[in-house]
C-alpha positions, 0 to 999 in steps of 0.5 A: 455246682450242686447241693448236698444231695447230689454232690456228697453223701451226707447225713443230717444230724439235726433238723434244726441244730440250734436257734440262738437269739440275734438282733433281739430288737427285731426278734431274729435268730440264727439258724445253724445246721450240721451234717456228717459227710463221708468223703472223699471230697472233690473240691466241688461247690456246695449249695447252702440254704434256708427254705420257707413256704414261698421263698428261700435263701440259697448260696453256692460256696466252695470250701473251706466255708462250712467245713467244721472239722475232720479231713477229706475222707470224713468230716462235718459240715456246719454253717449259720444263717440269719433266720429273720422273724418274718421269713416264714410269713407272706408279705406284700410289696407295693411300688410306684414309679415316680420319675424317669430321666436320661442322664447320658447316652444309654443310661437312665435314672429310674426312681421308684417308691416302695413299701415293704414290711420286711424292708427292701433288699435289692433290685434285679433284672430278671429273664423270667418269673423265678428269682434268678437275675442280676442285681442292679443295686441294693439299699445304697440306692435309697435317696429318701425315707427308709427301706420299709417306705422309701424312694430309690433311685436306680441307674439302668442301661437303656438296653435293659429298659427296652428289653423283655427283661423283668424289673424285680423288687426283692425284700429282705425275705427274698420275696419279690414282685416283677414288672416288665421293663418295657412298661416302665420306659416312656421313651419316644425315641425313633424305632431301630429302623432309623439305621437304614437311613445313614447318609454318611459314616467316616473315621478320623483314621480310615485304616489302622494298624494294631500290630503290637499297639492299641489304636485310638480313633473316632467315628462320625456319622449322621442320618438322612432324616432329622432325629433327636440329638440326644439319642441313647446310643453307643458305638460298640466293638469286641474288646477282646476277641471273637470267642471271648465276646466282651463288648466294649461300649463308647458313648455317642455324642452330638457335635454341634460344631460340625453337625455330626454324631461322633464317638471316640473309641479304641481298638485293642492290639493284635486283634483279628486282621480285616474289617473291624467288627463293630456295631451300634447299641440302641435300645435293646438292639445291636446294629451290626456293621455287616448291614452297612456298605463297604465305605462304612467299614474300618480296615484293620491291619494286624500282623500278630493276631493274638486272641488267646490268653497266656498258656503253659508251655512247659511244666516241671514239678520241683522239690527243694529242701529248706533248712535254716535256723528258723525254718525246716521243711520242703518247698514243692511246686512247679516251674512253669513257662508261660507263653504269650508271644504278642501281648505279653503275660501280665498277671496270674493266680494259681490255687492249690489244695491239699487232697487230704486236709483241704489246705489252701494255697493261693499263689499270685504272681506277675512279671516281677516274679520272673526267674528267666525270660520275659513277659512273652516267654518266661519261667516262673516258680509256683509253689509253697513251703511244707513245714516239718513235721508233716503228714505225706499227701498229694496236692492238686491245682484246682484253679488257674487264671492268667491275664495278658496286657490287653485283657485276654485271659485263660482260666481253668477250674475243676469246679466249673465247666467253661462256657462258650466264651470262656473256653481258653484253657492254660493247660491246652498243651497238657490236656492228656497229662492228668498227672501234671495237675498234682504233686506229692509231698512225702514227709520224712518226719511225721508228727506224733499221733494226733486225734484232735483238730486244731482250735481257736484260742482268741478271736476279736472283731473291730469295730463291733458296730459300724455305719455302712453308709459312711466312707470308713467301712473297714472291719478288722478281725484278729485271731490266734489258732493253736494245736497242742498235739501237733502244729499249725500249718501257718501258710494255709490261711484261714478265711473269715466269712461275714454273712447277712440276711439272705446268705449274702456272704463276704470272704475276708482272707487272713494273713499271719500278722506278726513277725513270728518265726515259723519253727518246727513247732508252730503251736500258736499262729496269729492271723489278721484279716481286713475288709471294706464292707460294701455300702449298705451291707448287713443293714438292717439286721446285722452281720454274723461272722464265722471262720473256716480253714484252720489246718494242722500238720496231722492233716486235720482241718477245723472251722467255727460257725457263728454258733460255735464262736458264740458257744466259746464266748467269742464275738460273732456279730457286728451291729450295723446302722446306715446313715444317708448323709455322706456322699459316696462315689461308686462309678463313672461314665466312660472317660478318655484323655480329651476330658470334657463332661464327666458323669459320676455315680453313687449315693447321697449327692443331694446337697453337694455344692463343690467338687475338687479334681486332683490331677496326677499330671498337669499337661498342656493339651496337644495343639489340635485341642483347644485350651481349657482354662475353665475350672471344673464345676457341677452343672447337674445333680441327682441324688445318684448322679452328678455331671461335672464339666470342664475336665481337663486334658490328661493322660494320667489319672485324676481323683474326684472329691465331693463336698457338702458345705453344710456340715463340711461333709466330704465324700470318698476319694475316687480315682479315674484313669482315662484311656488315651484318645485321638486328639484330632478334632475335625473342623466344620467345613468352610461355608460361604460367608453369611450376612452379618447380624443386624445389631443396634447402634446408638444415635449421635449424642450431644457434646456437652461441656466441650467434652471437658476441653482438649486435654480430656476429650474431643467431639466426634460424630457419636458424641464425646470421645474421651482421652484416657484416663477420662471417661463419661458422656462429657469426659468429666469422670476419671478412671482411678486405680485402687487395690483389687477388692477381696472377692465374696466367697458366697455370692457375686458381691463386691465391696470397694474401699476408696482411700481417704483424702485430707483438705488444706486444713488437715480436717478429715470427715468420714462419710460412708457410701454403699452401692449395691447391684443385685441380681434380683430374678429371671422372669419368663415374659410372654409375647404380650409382655405379661410375666408368666413365671418369676425365678428368684435366686437362692444359693450360689456355689463359689469357686476360685479359678485364680487370684484374679477370677472367681466363679459363681453358679446357681440354678433356677427351675421348679423341676430338678431335672429341667433346671437352668444353670446360671454361671457367673465368672468375675475377672479383675483387671489391674491394667487397661486391656482390650477384650473381644465379646460378640465380635466387638472390641471393648476396652477394659479400664484399670481396676475394672471387673468383667462379668461373664454370665451364661445361662444353660438351656431353659424350658420355655412354656412357649416358643413366643416367650423370652427371658428377662433378667431383673437387676437392682442398682442402689446407692446410699449414704449415711451423710446428714448433710443439709444440702445432699441430693440424689439423681438417676439417669438412663440413656445411650453411651457416646463412646462407640460401644453402642451400649446403654448406661445408668447413673445413680448419683448422691452428692459427690458419688455415683454408681455408673453402669454400662449395659451392652446391647448385644449377647451370644444366643445359641452361638449367634450374636444377637441384639439385647434390649434394656429397660428401666422398671422403677415404676413397676418395682417401686424403686426407692428414691430419697436424697440419701438412698436411690435405687433403680431396677433394670430389665435385660431382655433375652430372646427365646433360645434353645441351648445357651445365652452369654453376656459379658459386661464390665465394671469400673471405678471412676472419679467425678468432677461435675456436680449433680445437674439441676434436673427434674428427677433430683431428690434433695433434702428440704433444707437445701431448697432443692438446690445443688450442694455448695461444693463441686462433686468428687464422685465415685462411679462404679460402672455396672453392666447387665447380668451382674449378680448380687454385687454389693459395692461398699465405697468409703471415701474420706473427704473434706468439706472445702470452704472455697471452690478453688481449694477443691479444684486444686485437690482434684488436679493433684489426683489427676496428676497422680493417675496420669 
């Protein structure tokens, strides 16, 4: 690759050929240069550029870009470059790093605030102070503000952060500042010497045989000294071969169940025989396996070592005359045998160029194009049609790429010298045969004398303006070429080039787009090309368009720079805008078939509140894997990265779709193909049983009211033991069956309607009762019971798992990067069932709801602090009965479940809650305490509205806490007791209501979240006690 001065003999026609206005709002212009060249042209790349005072734009391009007209013996070069108004001025870039956080293993998020007068263009990792380097990201990393003054979020590898590379910030004028990465990183991880302290390393499969097959495996290891479990660590292998040194990284995770680090990985088929070459990537180091003892090595058996890509075994030139009603010409090319004896050939691409007219033929082929043999040794016909009339010339193979089924490749290019790791030449058997690369076509029928090149007759661009921050970024360009003196070569397809500031150039390869029959007189040929623009491409200064590579049968080529298109009245610009609203997925973390946690990368993820995962295969996990019935959910969000949990086991692909409910904005559909991992899971070593945790038990309760009689309950040591369907401290309530309520789609509230009931006189009175259980807040409590911090709940994300189960998720925490996830799962039970929670069997009544509430890691201010969940339970009615009363109770249950209960009663209705005294904290069963906070919270106490606040204390924890409560609907028989906490209307004199109570009791247990239970019960004010008891007996009979 070289520039004009040392590759070809050039003569500058104009220093500045023309400046034409472009994007007038910003006073930018298009600079076009023109050179006359004396050939011959040898298909080497050419460097184009624009030089400023202290900066420059440059781009190395191969033909046909820039080739204006002529043939390879003499031609003109011309190309257009956007010349921004700020290019020749010295501008300043200011930056400030505002955030730095690990997101997974070896990847980190870097957030930088940057200001620039011309606007930020991209960020690079650089080896030295010049402007060469690898682009990390461009304006698609913008998360707030704009390119002139904005904040960018960049995902970088840990190896870069700990290297001696520089972090380069480039503006639109290609000016830059650079900062050593090492100054950005604030990691406190151990030094690389920790790998001297391995105390164990083993594999799921201690030896593997990769003969003709890929093998999955898993490595386990640990260190002698205690190190952080979130080490930025990867297990690496040589994916392809010892020569094609392409390292494959697999993330390392901590397995808390077996207390070991582990990494799933695979080894390619037919690699080298012997010990596996592997290592650990940590910071900017790769710790090679050779430093480890023999017992840490993995033995690989490979009987068919194959590290070379496919090669040409035989090559034979071929000529075939094609004569039909529609086409007359000659098919020329090569019959090529391709050999790849063990892995098998998969895909190839061969580029052929005309030595006089630079005509371009790109032939792609796969095993579906075999004319004989198979993927291991097969014959392919590679060639193209020369239409008649034509001019005689030779054609040369300029580029070859061959790939096998494992990914080993071989390639050849006359423009580039292969480097050390890219030296597999498909022509390895023909290195001394220079004639094999070329083939000559002798045309019997040549066109009449033609002195002019082909021309462009039509040219359209659609759309003319595009949002490069949207999902749809497709540009379509159609054009018609022609030649009046000879004809167009239709199968040498022109290329449309789209260029932005800084000579960022995209190729849009055209194809004939109509059913036009190629005849001997192709004077007009229509072409079309389509291209999806990269995110942010061309913003903010727009895109200019050019087209090159139009060829006629007299061996002349023609191209049009942006300037030329404009002179002919054709469109040559695309206006660009950039919205920062639509979430766009661009990448993902390494995923295998076992599923689990998935990181996806992209932009505009803030505000995303739901994810849809569509599996191409619905599969049952192997018996070695636990069944995962949980719904995929978002558990952590950054503007540029999202963590999704509960990806299911699958050997097929799956598609991710994100959604912002506000505005109903959908992301692009992003498909992931996991590699198939080993399903075996190592179980923890059985250890001697430990002493069971000491959990609270309730004191024996008094057996009141003879437990309702022998048909309702009996008195045992703990109190009344009720006979189903009776329930309560004295078995005076009845479990009733109701239809499943409709779940709330926005928050974990539940409304329950109770069927109406007529009295003996047929009179109906409609009274509305509304019960509400509200998840108020989570408070961090200090050792002296002071409130350190209060977290209020805001927006919930709801997901329907199945028709009986709903899930709700929200987060708490001031720091977006240290938030605690509150995960509530609500499950409805139609029938009586037994469940187990924290090694305790709990009976679920018919028409009951179970809540599973989980808190993720919480960032405590002190190890002495604890959390307290504050709940509000409330019951109210619209009744204006003169005798109405309300009362609250709190105490211990007597059914043997060792729980607390709370009961709020108004007249004939009750709200009943059971509060478990145990939970699962950091995978251990521990005791939970409950308390009433009515005085502290100023609870409402009136005859028609009664409220109580409950505090549930959660001990200090490190990873997670889980609570599993339930709710039931009950019917009460006994009235409100004459207690000191009763609140009655003044006209009732503080006494009881005249009728016995028919109550609706809704059980509510801790960690319930914002549950609104609206109970409507049509009842009749009976005149006599006997009539009411008769009605109750009828209900009991129906239930029993």
